[in-house]
C-alpha positions in Angstrom: 100.6 98.6 95.8 104.1 99.2 94.4 106.9 97.3 96.0 110.0 99.2 97.2 112.3 97.0 95.2 110.6 98.2 92.0 110.0 101.9 92.8 113.1 102.4 95.0 113.4 104.0 98.4 112.2 107.5 99.2 113.3 110.1 101.7 111.1 113.0 102.9 112.9 116.2 104.0 111.3 118.9 106.2 112.4 122.4 105.5 111.8 125.6 107.5 111.1 128.1 104.6 110.9 131.9 104.3 107.4 133.3 104.1 107.6 134.1 100.4 108.3 130.5 99.4 105.4 128.6 97.7 105.0 125.3 95.9 105.4 126.9 92.5 108.7 128.5 93.4 110.0 125.3 94.9 109.1 123.3 91.8 111.0 125.9 89.7 114.3 125.5 91.5 114.3 121.7 92.1 116.3 119.6 89.7 114.3 117.6 87.2 114.7 114.2 88.8 112.1 111.4 88.6 111.5 111.0 92.4 111.6 114.7 93.4 108.2 116.0 94.4 107.0 118.8 96.7 104.5 117.2 99.1 103.7 120.2 101.2 104.5 123.9 101.2 102.7 126.4 103.4 102.9 128.2 106.8 106.7 128.4 106.6 107.2 124.7 106.3 107.9 122.4 103.2 108.2 118.7 102.7 110.1 117.4 99.6 110.2 113.8 98.6 113.4 112.5 96.8 115.6 109.5 96.5 118.2 108.8 99.2 121.0 109.6 96.6 119.5 113.0 95.8 119.0 114.1 99.4 122.2 116.2 99.7 121.6 117.8 96.3 118.0 118.8 97.2 119.1 120.3 100.5 121.9 122.3 99.0 119.7 123.6 96.1 116.9 124.7 98.4 119.2 126.3 101.0 121.0 128.2 98.2 117.9 129.4 96.3 115.9 130.3 99.4 118.1 132.3 101.9 116.9 131.6 105.5 115.7 128.1 104.7 117.0 125.1 106.6 116.5 121.4 106.5 115.1 120.2 109.9 114.8 116.5 109.5 115.0 113.7 106.9 112.8 110.5 107.3 111.9 107.5 105.3 108.2 108.0 106.1 105.7 110.9 106.2 104.2 109.4 109.4 107.3 110.1 111.4 107.4 113.7 110.2 103.7 114.3 110.8 104.1 112.9 114.4 106.8 115.5 115.1 105.7 118.5 113.0 101.9 118.3 112.7 99.8 117.6 109.7 102.3 118.6 106.9 100.0 118.2 103.9 97.6 115.7 105.4 94.1 116.8 104.5 91.7 116.4 107.4 88.4 114.8 106.5 85.4 116.9 107.3 83.5 115.7 110.4 80.5 113.6 109.6 77.7 114.9 111.7 74.3 113.3 111.1 71.6 115.8 110.4 69.1 115.5 113.2 65.6 116.6 112.6 63.9 118.3 115.5 60.2 117.7 115.7 
């Protein structure tokens, strides 16, 4: 596991997005910075990971390029955002039902 002192801190920003926004469109407008990544983008919500220093830049770029979008919350962990806004990119594992054979 990578240590924060080596990789740096991260911030996760939740955005309310217009319906026409998708992951590809977000990646096209985001600046080419090493820690910027789109974590989730569907159902009118998006989560973008960035460095703490790039937070204001990311928010202003997305709100400028996607009219009607707004940042809702910034957090240091995805867990906090998922607790408040639902799964946000977390894939649910399929339920494991044992096959029962009826005789």
